[in-house]
Rosetta silent file (secondary structure, phi, psi, omega in degrees, C-alpha in Angstrom):
SEQUENCE: MTAPETEPAAEDRPMAPTEWSVLLSLSLIWGGSFLFMAIGLESFEPGFVTFLRVGFGALTLLFIPAARQPVPRAAMPRIVLLGVTWMAFPLTMFPIAQQWIESSVAGMLNSGMPLMTVLIAWLAFGTQTGPRRLLGVLVGLVGILVISLPEAQVAGTNAAGVVLVLIAVSSYGVAVNLAGPLQRAYGSLPVISRALGVATLVCAPFGVVDGAQSSFSWGSFAACAAVGIGGTGIAYALAGWLTGRVGAVRMSIVTYVIPLVSIVLGVVFRDETVSAWAIAGTVVVLTGAFLSSRVD
SCORE:     score description
SCORE:     0.000 S_00000001
   1 L     0.000  131.078  176.080   -0.020    0.001   -0.009 S_00000001
   2 L  -125.517  154.934 -179.511    1.301    3.392   -0.900 S_00000001
   3 L  -153.457  150.607  174.670   -0.121    6.835   -0.238 S_00000001
   4 L   -59.073  134.126 -174.045    0.924   10.426   -0.727 S_00000001
   5 L  -131.992   13.034 -176.240    2.914   11.447    2.278 S_00000001
   6 L  -108.746   -8.951 -179.445    4.272   14.869    1.534 S_00000001
   7 L   -72.942  139.003  178.942    1.171   17.041    1.804 S_00000001
   8 L   -73.131  156.086  173.575    1.045   19.187    4.932 S_00000001
   9 L   -63.746  140.145 -178.443   -1.823   18.825    7.369 S_00000001
  10 L  -135.101   87.739 -177.248   -4.567   21.301    6.504 S_00000001
  11 L   -78.445   -4.359  178.969   -7.104   21.580    9.299 S_00000001
  12 L  -104.109    9.588  177.021   -8.729   24.572    7.664 S_00000001
  13 L  -114.711  155.492  177.493   -9.728   22.843    4.408 S_00000001
  14 L   -63.799  145.222  176.377  -12.640   20.455    3.739 S_00000001
  15 L   -75.708  140.749 -179.352  -11.710   16.816    3.967 S_00000001
  16 L   -74.901  158.568  177.905  -11.601   14.980    0.614 S_00000001
  17 H   -54.894  -40.375  177.576  -13.934   12.011   -0.077 S_00000001
  18 H   -59.789  -41.760 -178.862  -10.994    9.597    0.177 S_00000001
  19 H   -65.267  -41.768  176.063  -10.111   10.991    3.590 S_00000001
  20 H   -61.754  -40.832 -179.592  -13.719   10.620    4.801 S_00000001
  21 H   -63.858  -40.966  177.300  -13.743    7.030    3.519 S_00000001
  22 H   -66.452  -40.456  179.330  -10.590    6.157    5.430 S_00000001
  23 H   -59.795  -46.448  179.187  -11.981    7.828    8.530 S_00000001
  24 H   -64.877  -41.857  179.452  -15.191    5.767    8.368 S_00000001
  25 H   -62.611  -41.783  178.623  -13.255    2.535    7.719 S_00000001
  26 H   -63.719  -37.523  177.730  -11.064    3.170   10.744 S_00000001
  27 H   -61.858  -41.574 -178.820  -14.135    3.781   12.896 S_00000001
  28 H   -70.924  -42.025 -178.919  -15.609    0.430   11.842 S_00000001
  29 H   -65.981  -49.491 -177.210  -12.350   -1.470   12.281 S_00000001
  30 H   -73.909  -28.086  173.261  -11.514   -0.005   15.681 S_00000001
  31 H   -63.365  -32.659  178.099  -15.125   -0.227   16.870 S_00000001
  32 H   -79.889  -16.137 -175.717  -14.930   -3.940   16.265 S_00000001
  33 H   -64.972  -29.126  179.722  -11.571   -4.270   18.059 S_00000001
  34 H   -66.857  -38.447  174.946  -13.240   -4.194   21.489 S_00000001
  35 H   -65.769  -42.354  178.672  -15.288   -7.265   20.580 S_00000001
  36 H   -64.964  -38.161  177.199  -12.201   -9.078   19.316 S_00000001
  37 H   -64.024  -39.513  177.565  -10.261   -8.259   22.481 S_00000001
  38 H   -61.803  -39.500  177.122  -13.158   -9.626   24.560 S_00000001
  39 H   -66.278  -42.480  177.511  -13.046  -12.865   22.568 S_00000001
  40 H   -61.050  -37.030 -179.317   -9.266  -13.051   23.016 S_00000001
  41 L   -72.130   -8.758  177.758   -9.628  -12.626   26.754 S_00000001
  42 L   -65.827  -28.128 -179.795  -11.871  -15.714   26.952 S_00000001
  43 L  -125.407  -25.905 -174.541   -8.736  -17.874   26.859 S_00000001
  44 L  -104.769  150.746  174.023   -5.707  -15.554   26.973 S_00000001
  45 L   -76.924  157.425 -172.080   -4.335  -13.274   29.675 S_00000001
  46 H   -57.609  -41.295 -179.683   -4.261   -9.544   28.883 S_00000001
  47 H   -62.515  -33.543  178.979   -0.491   -9.296   28.314 S_00000001
  48 H   -73.262  -37.915  176.235   -0.629  -12.108   25.785 S_00000001
  49 H   -58.851  -46.890 -178.301   -3.550  -10.478   23.942 S_00000001
  50 H   -65.823  -43.021 -179.837   -1.603   -7.249   23.602 S_00000001
  51 H   -60.966  -44.624  176.242    1.591   -9.000   22.519 S_00000001
  52 H   -62.614  -39.273 -177.684   -0.225  -10.926   19.800 S_00000001
  53 H   -64.165  -53.659 -176.779   -2.011   -7.794   18.632 S_00000001
  54 H   -71.580  -32.236  178.616    1.085   -5.635   18.191 S_00000001
  55 H   -64.990  -45.472  177.390    3.151   -8.579   16.942 S_00000001
  56 H   -65.369  -36.462  178.812    0.690   -9.427   14.185 S_00000001
  57 H   -64.665  -42.279  178.159    0.444   -5.727   13.361 S_00000001
  58 H   -63.633  -42.766 -179.376    4.204   -5.382   13.030 S_00000001
  59 H   -64.340  -36.510 -179.418    4.466   -8.503   10.877 S_00000001
  60 H   -61.450  -42.958 -176.131    1.700   -7.202    8.580 S_00000001
  61 H   -72.847  -21.069  177.720    3.579   -4.016    7.830 S_00000001
  62 H   -61.733  -25.760 -178.811    6.788   -5.921    7.067 S_00000001
  63 L   -82.871   -4.356 -179.824    5.094   -7.139    3.865 S_00000001
  64 L  -101.450  115.067 -174.635    4.570   -3.564    2.635 S_00000001
  65 H   -57.117  -38.282 -176.793    7.732   -2.272    0.875 S_00000001
  66 H   -62.899  -25.268 -179.967    7.005    1.353    1.707 S_00000001
  67 H   -72.987  -16.730 -177.308    7.085    0.517    5.432 S_00000001
  68 H   -96.367    8.436  176.938   10.740   -0.559    5.124 S_00000001
  69 L   -63.372  146.095 -176.063   11.967    2.838    3.859 S_00000001
  70 L   -70.004  151.612  177.207   14.811    4.210    6.002 S_00000001
  71 L  -127.528  136.612 -178.454   14.202    6.712    8.793 S_00000001
  72 L   -58.898  143.328 -179.564   16.981    8.944   10.202 S_00000001
  73 H   -59.777  -30.420 -179.091   18.441    7.701   13.479 S_00000001
  74 H   -63.556  -20.290 -179.006   17.760   11.112   15.000 S_00000001
  75 H   -87.197   -9.840 -172.114   14.035   10.447   14.716 S_00000001
  76 H   -65.848  -35.460  176.341   14.123    7.183   16.642 S_00000001
  77 H   -58.314  -39.954 -179.845   13.696    8.632   20.192 S_00000001
  78 H   -71.903  -33.680  178.177   10.414   10.206   19.109 S_00000001
  79 H   -69.751  -38.548  174.633    9.360    7.006   17.328 S_00000001
  80 H   -59.238  -46.875  177.686   10.148    5.013   20.460 S_00000001
  81 H   -60.144  -40.270  177.828    7.947    7.392   22.452 S_00000001
  82 H   -63.899  -41.472  178.495    5.241    7.040   19.823 S_00000001
  83 H   -61.814  -35.040  178.675    5.429    3.255   20.009 S_00000001
  84 H   -75.738  -48.043 -171.267    4.922    3.364   23.769 S_00000001
  85 H   -80.144  -24.782 -178.266    2.231    6.012   23.927 S_00000001
  86 H   -98.253  -24.471 -170.694    0.207    4.965   20.873 S_00000001
  87 H  -127.460  -70.973 -171.181    0.606    1.204   21.038 S_00000001
  88 H   -56.901  -51.365 -177.466    2.395   -0.581   23.853 S_00000001
  89 H   -69.924  -57.748 -178.705    0.893    1.279   26.830 S_00000001
  90 H   -64.942  -35.867  178.860   -2.714    1.912   25.781 S_00000001
  91 H   -71.824  -14.353  169.273   -3.110   -1.453   24.039 S_00000001
  92 H   -84.489  -38.984 -179.707   -2.064   -3.088   27.299 S_00000001
  93 H   -62.107  -40.180 -174.630   -4.483   -1.004   29.382 S_00000001
  94 H   -63.142  -50.543  178.652   -7.520   -1.909   27.278 S_00000001
  95 H   -64.234  -33.609  174.742   -7.466   -5.708   27.690 S_00000001
  96 H   -61.736  -47.448 -178.030   -6.691   -5.346   31.384 S_00000001
  97 H   -63.750  -35.450 -178.417   -9.639   -2.999   31.731 S_00000001
  98 L   -73.430   -0.737  167.423  -11.914   -5.309   29.760 S_00000001
  99 L   -71.280  -21.124 -174.985  -11.548   -7.946   32.398 S_00000001
 100 L  -117.275  -21.640  179.498  -13.854   -5.700   34.454 S_00000001
 101 L  -122.001  156.162  178.163  -15.901   -3.690   31.987 S_00000001
 102 L   -74.331  157.057 -175.289  -17.887   -4.701   28.963 S_00000001
 103 H   -62.528  -34.848  179.883  -16.553   -4.145   25.444 S_00000001
 104 H   -65.341  -38.205  178.692  -19.349   -1.625   24.706 S_00000001
 105 H   -64.475  -45.004  176.927  -18.391    0.469   27.742 S_00000001
 106 H   -57.102  -42.673  178.412  -14.728    0.495   26.632 S_00000001
 107 H   -64.169  -39.727  179.739  -15.851    1.686   23.212 S_00000001
 108 H   -66.885  -44.586  178.400  -18.012    4.432   24.652 S_00000001
 109 H   -64.618  -30.879  179.798  -15.199    5.724   26.916 S_00000001
 110 H   -63.862  -18.836  179.200  -12.833    5.633   23.952 S_00000001
 111 H   -64.723  -12.045  178.846  -14.951    8.394   22.419 S_00000001
 112 H   -77.994   -2.577 -174.955  -13.131   10.818   24.708 S_00000001
 113 H   -58.909  -42.650 -179.939   -9.949   10.605   22.592 S_00000001
 114 H   -59.779  -34.284 -179.781  -10.630   13.855   20.626 S_00000001
 115 H   -65.883  -44.567 -178.694  -11.008   15.727   23.917 S_00000001
 116 H   -67.020  -35.669  179.147   -7.701   14.446   25.209 S_00000001
 117 H   -60.874  -47.219 -178.568   -6.044   15.223   21.867 S_00000001
 118 H   -65.892  -45.463 -175.985   -7.167   18.869   22.038 S_00000001
 119 H   -61.827  -45.955 -178.267   -6.344   19.210   25.729 S_00000001
 120 H   -72.089  -34.949  177.263   -2.826   17.730   25.397 S_00000001
 121 H   -61.444  -36.770 -179.545   -2.194   19.682   22.169 S_00000001
 122 H   -75.839  -46.671 -175.130   -2.930   22.831   24.092 S_00000001
 123 H   -77.811  -39.833 -170.528   -1.118   22.016   27.360 S_00000001
 124 L  -106.269  -23.556 -175.255    1.882   20.069   26.172 S_00000001
 125 L  -113.424    0.456  175.756    2.462   20.987   22.537 S_00000001
 126 L    70.920   20.437  179.774    1.631   24.699   22.516 S_00000001
 127 L   -74.068  135.911  178.636   -1.107   24.398   19.894 S_00000001
 128 L   -68.545  125.853 -176.621   -3.355   27.450   19.775 S_00000001
 129 L  -129.045  117.713 -178.507   -6.764   26.472   21.131 S_00000001
 130 L   -81.970  177.346 -176.819   -9.740   28.814   21.043 S_00000001
 131 H   -62.218  -34.958 -179.819  -12.696   29.063   23.384 S_00000001
 132 H   -64.823  -41.123  178.991  -14.935   26.812   21.333 S_00000001
 133 H   -66.763  -40.750  177.116  -12.467   23.920   21.494 S_00000001
 134 H   -66.332  -36.424  173.920  -11.986   24.397   25.221 S_00000001
 135 H   -60.837  -42.711  178.113  -15.752   24.465   25.708 S_00000001
 136 H   -60.738  -39.005  176.203  -15.914   21.208   23.790 S_00000001
 137 H   -61.643  -45.073 -179.952  -13.367   19.648   26.141 S_00000001
 138 H   -63.604  -43.274  175.969  -15.386   20.688   29.164 S_00000001
 139 H   -60.476  -45.289 -179.358  -18.628   19.353   27.673 S_00000001
 140 H   -64.648  -34.743  176.913  -16.944   16.103   26.785 S_00000001
 141 H   -65.333  -36.068  174.690  -15.518   15.661   30.275 S_00000001
 142 H   -61.791  -43.847  177.291  -19.023   15.979   31.664 S_00000001
 143 H   -58.735  -42.673 -179.937  -20.096   13.215   29.232 S_00000001
 144 H   -62.349  -39.701  177.398  -17.278   10.949   30.437 S_00000001
 145 H   -63.462  -41.212  177.391  -18.475   11.412   33.985 S_00000001
 146 H   -60.576  -38.559  176.849  -22.036   10.548   32.962 S_00000001
 147 H   -71.629  -44.606 -168.193  -20.781    7.319   31.395 S_00000001
 148 H   -74.410  -44.604 -170.657  -18.290    6.410   34.089 S_00000001
 149 H   -65.383  -47.552  178.242  -20.038    6.948   37.405 S_00000001
 150 H   -68.947  -39.953 -176.210  -23.119    4.739   36.855 S_00000001
 151 H   -64.602  -28.512 -179.599  -21.191    2.106   34.918 S_00000001
 152 L   -67.511  -15.519 -179.057  -18.669    1.696   37.713 S_00000001
 153 L  -103.529   -9.088 -177.262  -21.527    0.416   39.867 S_00000001
 154 L   -76.856  145.913  177.981  -23.229   -1.943   37.334 S_00000001
 155 L   -56.702  135.408 -179.868  -22.752   -5.685   37.746 S_00000001
 156 L    89.535   -3.193  177.756  -19.859   -6.884   35.626 S_00000001
 157 L  -121.933  169.673 -176.882  -18.087   -3.565   35.599 S_00000001
 158 L  -155.392  143.099 -178.571  -15.564   -1.992   37.912 S_00000001
 159 H   -58.167  -36.258 -179.308  -14.245    1.503   38.563 S_00000001
 160 H   -60.890  -38.794  176.924  -10.709    0.287   37.982 S_00000001
 161 H   -63.037  -40.259  177.585  -11.582   -0.711   34.416 S_00000001
 162 H   -62.528  -45.775 -179.796  -13.061    2.693   33.721 S_00000001
 163 H   -60.205  -44.664 -178.032   -9.936    4.416   35.073 S_00000001
 164 H   -62.193  -39.923  178.123   -7.629    2.259   32.974 S_00000001
 165 H   -66.868  -38.852  177.888   -9.493    3.073   29.796 S_00000001
 166 H   -64.808  -38.084  174.798   -9.370    6.781   30.570 S_00000001
 167 H   -64.684  -41.626  179.753   -5.614    6.544   31.141 S_00000001
 168 H   -63.848  -42.401 -179.730   -5.239    4.707   27.823 S_00000001
 169 H   -63.810  -36.305  176.328   -7.270    7.375   26.020 S_00000001
 170 H   -63.153  -40.738  177.680   -5.064   10.084   27.538 S_00000001
 171 H   -60.804  -41.516  176.222   -2.034    8.232   26.174 S_00000001
 172 H   -59.160  -39.687  179.341   -3.656    8.263   22.718 S_00000001
 173 H   -58.319  -37.719  175.824   -4.016   12.029   23.085 S_00000001
 174 H   -69.148  -44.396 -175.558   -0.252   12.357   23.473 S_00000001
 175 H   -64.765  -41.635 -178.478    0.456    9.951   20.638 S_00000001
 176 H   -61.944  -37.125  177.573   -1.805   11.587   18.069 S_00000001
 177 H   -70.661  -30.269  175.647   -0.005   14.875   18.608 S_00000001
 178 H   -75.431  -34.931 -171.278    3.374   13.172   18.171 S_00000001
 179 H   -66.218  -43.271 -173.068    2.319   11.232   15.093 S_00000001
 180 H   -53.785  -57.203 -178.561    1.365   14.095   12.784 S_00000001
 181 H   -60.615  -37.348  179.846    4.817   15.804   12.522 S_00000001
 182 H   -64.702  -43.280  179.368    6.571   12.427   12.273 S_00000001
 183 H   -60.049  -44.712 -175.198    4.304   11.260    9.459 S_00000001
 184 H   -71.358  -27.801 -178.883    4.823   14.423    7.459 S_00000001
 185 H   -80.399  -40.884 -169.981    8.588   14.358    7.961 S_00000001
 186 H  -124.183   -2.661  179.784    9.374   10.701    7.302 S_00000001
 187 L    96.931  148.338 -173.532    6.240    9.126    5.798 S_00000001
 188 H   -70.970  -49.901 -173.829    3.465    7.290    7.590 S_00000001
 189 H   -64.783  -45.159  177.468    4.376    3.661    6.976 S_00000001
 190 H   -58.522  -39.253  178.983    8.076    3.816    7.933 S_00000001
 191 H   -68.319  -48.730 -178.044    7.169    5.545   11.176 S_00000001
 192 H   -63.027  -41.951 -177.519    4.244    3.264   12.061 S_00000001
 193 H   -64.929  -39.777  178.123    6.150    0.046   11.289 S_00000001
 194 H   -69.694  -38.779  176.714    9.021    1.049   13.574 S_00000001
 195 H   -62.152  -40.994  176.846    6.686    2.167   16.296 S_00000001
 196 H   -64.936  -37.872  175.313    4.933   -1.184   16.144 S_00000001
 197 H   -60.325  -42.983  176.183    8.294   -2.925   16.310 S_00000001
 198 H   -59.691  -47.208 -178.427    9.111   -0.919   19.453 S_00000001
 199 H   -59.640  -40.180  179.628    5.716   -1.866   20.922 S_00000001
 200 H   -63.412  -43.986  177.315    6.319   -5.546   20.198 S_00000001
 201 H   -64.276  -41.373  179.786    9.662   -5.478   21.996 S_00000001
 202 H   -65.905  -38.256 -176.664    8.206   -3.604   24.971 S_00000001
 203 H   -85.413  -10.743 -176.256    5.266   -5.997   25.234 S_00000001
 204 H   -57.569  -47.509  179.402    7.265   -9.203   24.684 S_00000001
 205 H   -58.186  -41.744  178.026    8.154   -9.842   28.368 S_00000001
 206 H   -69.022  -34.199  178.306    4.503   -9.460   29.424 S_00000001
 207 H   -66.433  -40.585  178.797    3.442  -11.623   26.519 S_00000001
 208 H   -63.312  -47.165 -177.939    5.795  -14.424   27.527 S_00000001
 209 H   -65.547  -49.162 -179.019    4.664  -14.374   31.151 S_00000001
 210 H   -72.858  -27.406  177.598    0.961  -14.139   30.395 S_00000001
 211 H   -65.679  -36.559  177.611    1.191  -16.554   27.493 S_00000001
 212 H   -68.041  -21.176  179.574    2.491  -19.236   29.855 S_00000001
 213 L   -98.523    3.199 -177.404   -0.522  -18.677   32.076 S_00000001
 214 L   -97.107  153.985  171.180   -3.068  -18.749   29.246 S_00000001
 215 L  -102.137  140.825 -171.104   -5.029  -21.703   27.893 S_00000001
 216 L   -84.850  139.903  168.835   -4.989  -21.968   24.107 S_00000001
 217 L  -147.585  141.486 -178.886   -8.077  -21.763   21.917 S_00000001
 218 H   -64.804  -32.083  179.575   -8.305  -21.203   18.191 S_00000001
 219 H   -62.031  -48.698  179.197  -11.170  -18.748   18.670 S_00000001
 220 H   -65.631  -38.727 -178.897   -9.124  -16.434   20.889 S_00000001
 221 H   -66.077  -43.169  179.154   -6.076  -16.788   18.680 S_00000001
 222 H   -62.727  -38.090  178.377   -8.104  -15.904   15.572 S_00000001
 223 H   -64.383  -42.048  177.681   -9.606  -12.874   17.316 S_00000001
 224 H   -65.469  -39.502  178.334   -6.113  -11.646   18.316 S_00000001
 225 H   -65.435  -39.221 -178.618   -4.822  -12.231   14.809 S_00000001
 226 H   -66.433  -43.104 -178.938   -7.746  -10.317   13.308 S_00000001
 227 H   -73.447  -24.980  178.268   -7.342   -7.328   15.633 S_00000001
 228 H   -77.935  -48.988 -177.598   -3.567   -7.413   15.048 S_00000001
 229 H   -70.889  -50.133 -174.424   -3.582   -7.642   11.250 S_00000001
 230 H   -85.408  -51.625 -173.069   -6.638   -5.498   10.578 S_00000001
 231 H   -80.237   -8.097  179.897   -7.077   -3.352   13.692 S_00000001
 232 H  -123.440  -59.390 -178.462   -3.394   -2.659   14.247 S_00000001
 233 H   -63.597  -60.639 -177.851   -1.256   -3.220   11.158 S_00000001
 234 H   -69.894  -43.597 -175.539   -3.590   -2.018    8.429 S_00000001
 235 H   -68.774  -39.437  178.830   -5.560    0.382   10.579 S_00000001
 236 H   -66.691  -35.127  176.666   -2.571    2.089   12.146 S_00000001
 237 H   -63.376  -44.631  177.254   -1.046    2.563    8.709 S_00000001
 238 H   -63.557  -39.931 -179.815   -4.288    4.175    7.518 S_00000001
 239 H   -66.351  -40.314  178.461   -4.457    6.288   10.662 S_00000001
 240 H   -63.336  -43.356  178.302   -0.916    7.497   10.245 S_00000001
 241 H   -62.293  -43.380 -177.984   -1.576    8.442    6.630 S_00000001
 242 H   -65.170  -42.248 -179.979   -4.799   10.261    7.603 S_00000001
 243 H   -59.399  -44.264  179.915   -3.089   12.095   10.477 S_00000001
 244 H   -62.410  -28.235 -176.823   -0.365   13.318    8.141 S_00000001
 245 H   -88.727  -39.767 -169.945   -2.950   14.696    5.685 S_00000001
 246 H  -115.760   -5.491  178.116   -5.598   16.272    7.930 S_00000001
 247 L    94.476  165.309 -172.313   -3.867   16.855   11.268 S_00000001
 248 H   -66.542  -47.427 -174.449   -4.113   15.428   14.747 S_00000001
 249 H   -65.455  -44.489 -175.802   -7.434   16.972   15.862 S_00000001
 250 H   -72.995  -30.329  174.069   -9.409   16.168   12.731 S_00000001
 251 H   -63.156  -34.600 -175.282   -8.039   12.633   12.577 S_00000001
 252 H   -68.455  -13.521  176.989   -9.295   12.080   16.147 S_00000001
 253 H   -70.885   -4.235  172.138  -12.917   12.472   15.050 S_00000001
 254 H   -52.733  -26.651 -177.251  -12.649    8.882   13.883 S_00000001
 255 H   -75.284   -2.569  177.089  -13.945    8.077   17.363 S_00000001
 256 H   -63.735  -35.524 -176.224  -17.409    9.452   16.577 S_00000001
 257 L   -93.832  -24.057 -177.990  -18.463    6.135   15.039 S_00000001
 258 H   -52.005  -50.906 -178.828  -16.418    3.820   17.243 S_00000001
 259 H   -61.759  -33.818  179.404  -18.812    3.808   20.241 S_00000001
 260 H   -64.350  -44.558 -179.947  -21.791    3.095   17.972 S_00000001
 261 H   -64.887  -46.207 -177.211  -20.022    0.081   16.433 S_00000001
 262 H   -63.409  -36.860  178.406  -18.827   -1.204   19.827 S_00000001
 263 H   -64.745  -51.580 -177.974  -22.339   -0.911   21.308 S_00000001
 264 H   -59.652  -46.419 -177.844  -24.019   -2.782   18.433 S_00000001
 265 H   -67.663  -39.538  178.729  -21.454   -5.545   18.368 S_00000001
 266 H   -63.998  -41.078 -178.784  -21.426   -5.930   22.141 S_00000001
 267 H   -72.547  -42.089 -175.487  -25.195   -6.189   22.344 S_00000001
 268 H   -72.637  -45.333 -171.235  -25.573   -8.484   19.311 S_00000001
 269 H   -99.343  -15.681 -177.998  -22.672  -10.880   19.885 S_00000001
 270 H  -130.191   11.123  176.605  -22.114  -10.789   23.645 S_00000001
 271 L    52.221   37.687  178.504  -25.554   -9.960   25.028 S_00000001
 272 L   -76.955  149.779  174.892  -24.188   -6.857   26.770 S_00000001
 273 L  -107.170  139.509  179.661  -26.626   -4.360   28.295 S_00000001
 274 L  -119.995  122.600 -177.478  -26.178   -0.631   27.784 S_00000001
 275 L   -76.582  157.865  177.938  -27.750    1.803   30.213 S_00000001
 276 H   -64.256  -33.443  176.158  -29.605    4.919   29.180 S_00000001
 277 H   -62.926  -41.307 -178.080  -27.061    6.934   31.192 S_00000001
 278 H   -66.261  -40.734 -179.626  -24.204    5.462   29.187 S_00000001
 279 H   -66.792  -43.929  177.749  -25.868    6.267   25.860 S_00000001
 280 H   -59.845  -44.538  179.011  -26.659    9.808   27.074 S_00000001
 281 H   -63.026  -37.204  177.547  -23.091   10.303   28.241 S_00000001
 282 H   -63.069  -40.416  178.348  -21.775    9.122   24.898 S_00000001
 283 H   -62.753  -40.320  178.964  -23.914   11.673   23.093 S_00000001
 284 H   -65.859  -41.506  177.001  -22.545   14.376   25.388 S_00000001
 285 H   -62.349  -43.781  178.726  -18.964   13.252   24.792 S_00000001
 286 H   -66.956  -32.216  173.129  -19.429   13.238   21.034 S_00000001
 287 H   -61.817  -45.448  175.895  -20.971   16.683   21.209 S_00000001
 288 H   -63.385  -38.735  178.494  -17.901   17.883   23.051 S_00000001
 289 H   -64.672  -39.245  177.821  -15.679   16.119   20.564 S_00000001
 290 H   -61.781  -46.754  178.768  -17.468   17.811   17.690 S_00000001
 291 H   -63.114  -39.904 -177.216  -17.041   21.243   19.279 S_00000001
 292 H   -71.407  -19.700 -178.613  -13.404   20.578   20.065 S_00000001
 293 L   -92.583   -4.454  179.570  -12.647   19.519   16.507 S_00000001
 294 L   -84.415  147.956  177.168  -14.026   22.688   14.965 S_00000001
 295 L   -82.705  126.969  179.591  -11.793   25.544   13.917 S_00000001
 296 L   -65.674    0.000    0.000  -12.485   28.712   15.971 S_00000001
């Protein structure tokens, strides 16, 4: 797969049809990843699920010639940080959290990523952020509270799982801001493939330990392979390309559709129940995300 990688991010121009298509595809792929992780956890321990996911993702990109293009050694410290904040750390937090919360809840909480992206861009990266975007962050945080507080008390969920997802989403906020400049400077696929390689190395010790404690099943293995090849290798490559073209904040609106997909799949395939509070909170979060993604 090849894609134009030299165009600067342009958050003040309309997104092209191709960019919207990629954004929707990512939403569907990542919305389904929570279901696949839940299936993986039926037999595997969390660390093994994460290791298989990033490992399959890294192997997938090795088959793409553009992913093997050289990257200056000076860029590697930032790529290592990207591999940890975008992949190794959050992708470890999610399966741990999903031991205590349902896949649909994880998907709903993940909708807070645009808020964290804007907040971290403003606080840590010096990005100019107007009052509308800050209002969006505040609205979204209220929505996260509406989702989190009742769900932490529902049978089958746990406050610790909610907290871990929110920590993972905050890590995504850091990573998305790191990814854009790296993609534009060195190309999306070379950066993403190396970041996934870093994540695989970081997750390997946990994968070995948890793999030894897991019972094998082909269903769980197939789920991890699917989320690794599709939801990590292919999807992260597409996300990196999209971030390089439209910028960090606009790429993060991919999460608008993710909670809807995760809710439908969780209810249909795992008989999960979704409270009215959770749905209302998700609407509030997405409203905040919409406001925060608009140009003032």
